[in-house]
N, C-alpha and C positions, 0 to 999 in steps of 0.2 A: 298543355305541356309548357312548363316554365323554361325560360331561356337558359342556355348552358351556363354552368358554374365556371367553366373554363373561360379565361379572358380571350375573347375574340374581338379584334378591332378592324372591321372592314374598311373603316376610314379614320383618319386622324383629326381632321378639322371640318366641321359642317358649317355652312353658312345658309341661313334662312332669310330670304328677302320678304318682308312683311308689309302689309298695308293696313290701315285702320279701317277695316271692313267688318261686317257682321260676323264673319267667320274667324276673326283674329283669335278669339279665346280658344276655340277648339283646335286651331292650327298650332297655337303655342303649346297646348297640352300634348298634342300628338308629337310635335318635333322634339320637345324636351324629353319625352318618353323614349323616342328613337335614339336620341343622343346618349341617354342613360344606358340603354341596352348595348349600344355600340361602344361604350366606354370612351367616348370621344369629346373633344372640345366643341362647344356650340357657340356660334356667333349669330346674333340677331341683327339684321340691318334694315333700317328704314331709309328709303330714298326720298328725302323731303326734309323740311325744316323741323327743328326740335323746338317744341313749345312746352310750357309747364303742364298744359292739359294732356298732351301726348305722353310726356314723361310719367305723369301720375297714372295714366291708363296702363302703360306697360309695366310699371312697378307693381301695381295692384294685381295684374294678371300673373306675374312671376311669383307672387306670394302664394298662389293657389296651385302651383305645379306639384306633381307627385314626388319628385326627387329633388328637393331644394339643395342637397349637397352638390348637385351638378348644375348650379346656377349659371346661365349663359352670360356672355358679354353682350352688351347692347351698344350698337354704333349708329350714328346718324350721318348721312352724307347727302349733300344736295347735288342735283344735276339730272341729266336724262337717265332713265332707268337702266337701259342696256349698257352703255359705256361705264356707268357708275358701278354697277354690279360686277362687270368684268374687271374693272380696276380693283374693287374690293377683294375679289377672289385671288388675284395675284398678290395684293398687299398682305393678306392674312394667310397665305399659303393654303388655301382651301382645296380639298380634294373631293368634296361632295357639296354641290349646290342644291338646295331644296326649294321648290316652288309649289305653292298651293295652286290647285287646278280645278276647273270644272270639266265635266266629262266630254262634252261635245263642242266641236270647234265653233259653231255658230252661237254658243253661249259663253265663250271665253270673256273674261273681264280682267282688267288691270294687268297682272303679270302674265296672264295667258294670252292667247292669240299671237300676234306678231312679236310681242316682247319675249314670251317664253320660247317661241320657235327660234328667234334670233339668238337668244342665250344658249339654247341647246346646240345650235350650229357653231357658235363662236367661242364658247367658254372652254377653257383648257382642262376641265376636270369633269368628273361624273355628275349626272343630274338625276335627282329624284323628283318626280311629279306626283303629288298627292291629290287624289280626287275624293278620298273618303276618310278624312281624319275623324277621330272619335274622341270625345271628352273622357270616356272610360275605355280602358284597353280592351280591344278585341284581338284575341290571340290569332296570329297568322298560322294557317294550316298547310297552304299549298303555294309553291313558287314555280313559275314557268320560266324557262330560260332558253334563248335561241342556241342551237347547236350546229348551225350550218358551217361548212368548211371555209373558214376565214382566219387569217392570222390573229385577229383580235378576239376570237371566240374563247380560247383558253382563259383569258383574263375575265371575260364576262361570266364564264362558268365558275371560276374560282370565287369571284365576288358573290355569285348567287349562293354558293355553299357557305361562305363566311357570314353573309347576312342571315341565311337560314339558321345557321348554328347559333348565332347571337340572339335570334328571336325565338328559338325553340320550334322552328318549323318542322313538320313531320314528313312532308313529301316534296320532292323536286321532280318536275317533268322537264326533260331536255328535248326540245322540239327541233327536228331537222326538216326544214322546208325544201322539198324537191320540186323544181319547176318542170313544166311539161316539156320544155326544150331539152332537158337532160335525159328524157326518155328516148328521144330520137326515133320515134316510130309514129307514123301517121296511120290512124285507124280507118281502114276503108272496108274491111270485110272481117269474117270470123278469124281468118288466118293472121291478119295483122293485129287483131284484137288480142289474140293469144300471145303474139310476140311482144306486144306492149305490156301485157300482164306479167310475162316472164322477166322482161326488162325492169319493171317496177320492183319485182321481188328481189332481183339481184341488187338493185340500188338500195333498197331498204336494208338488206343484210350488210352491204358494204358500209353504209352510213351508221348503222347501229354498232358495228364493230369499231369504227373510228371513234364514235362518241364514248363507247364503253372503255376503250383504251385511255381516252382523255380523263374520264372519271377515275380510273384505276391509278392514274398518275398523281392524283391529289392526295394530300396527307390524310391518313386514316382517321385522325382526330376530327376532320371536317365531315367525312362521309359516313362514319358509323352513326347509328341511331336515326339516319334519314333514309326513308324509302325512295329509291331512285327509279324513275320510269323513263324509257326512251321512246319517243313517239315520232314516227315519220309522217309527214303530211305532203300531199301533192297539191300544189297550188301556187298562187302569186306570193312571192316572198314579202314578208312584212304584213300584208293583209291577212294571210292565212293564220299566222301565229297569233295575231291580235284577236281574230275571231275565235281561235281555239281557247285562248286565255279567258275570254268572256264566257264561252260555253261551259267550261269546267269551273267557272267561278274562282279563278286563281286570286290570291290575295296580292300577288306582286308578279309583274312581268319584267324580266331582266333582258336587256338587249345590248348589242354592241353599239358604240357611238357611231354616228354616220361619218363618212369621210367628208372632206370639204365639198360642199354642194354649191351649184351654180343656179342660175335662173331657170334652166331647163328642168332641173330636178323639182322645182316648184310647180312648173307647168305640167310635167309628166311625173307625178309622185311615185316613189317606190320605197321599199324597205321601211326605214324608220318614219318616213313621211306619212305612211298610212296610219301608223300608231299615233303620231302627233295629231292627226286630223280627227281621230275618234278614239280617245283613250279607253281601253277596255277595263282597266283597273289601275292601281298605282303602278307606275312605270319607273324602273331604274335603268338609266342609260349609262353604260360603263365606258369610261375613257381612261387611258393610262395618263395620269397627270405628272409622271416623273419626267 
């Protein structure tokens, strides 16, 4: 399915922080393609010195992109990666920061690991973590987005639909993670097991109704032609949705941005921390940058 002919701009300005690594070419091809479908301005930023060799490399790569009419700006800034990228995002009015990623935490290199996690926590805009860029376009088919009851969820769901519409995605699954403590029943015998089952069914119906109302409030131009599924999952928040996205082979997982986190959140991970430690697919972390 081809991207929508209707102009959908999920984001206005994208910044991609790149390194001169073996994956540079495929990352450039992927991010320029994304920027084209999003109809957005793209800024490429290298944190490091500008040399004739580096300039020639990036200029050569940009000559091979699919959509030369949307040629990105290239900027060079020296300094430490995290503060330099944060400064650039503010300077250029970026509302989506894109970082190339490897899938598992113990394999992270350069922008991943502590750098990407620090950026995800500190940056004032949305973040897209790419783990599977492709030199040739692979059409996205399925997007998974969190739907738990949170003030930031409507924005995450809206962005999931905007991105899906721009990319021509056919299916969105909105996942509501229900924790065991919400059930409020300790299973000790058949009677308590029945109470727990009834409680779970009530919770599922309540959450599905809430999420359905959220979807119904979106513009019809975003929701038509997209199959919407609502899925309730009982389990640990963050961990469960990541596992679900991996099992159904979602092309993109959309999550709310984490609130300001402290040292205890790193020692006792939850929500987005589970996702960052073991990326199940490409992940879009939505933050209101206004």
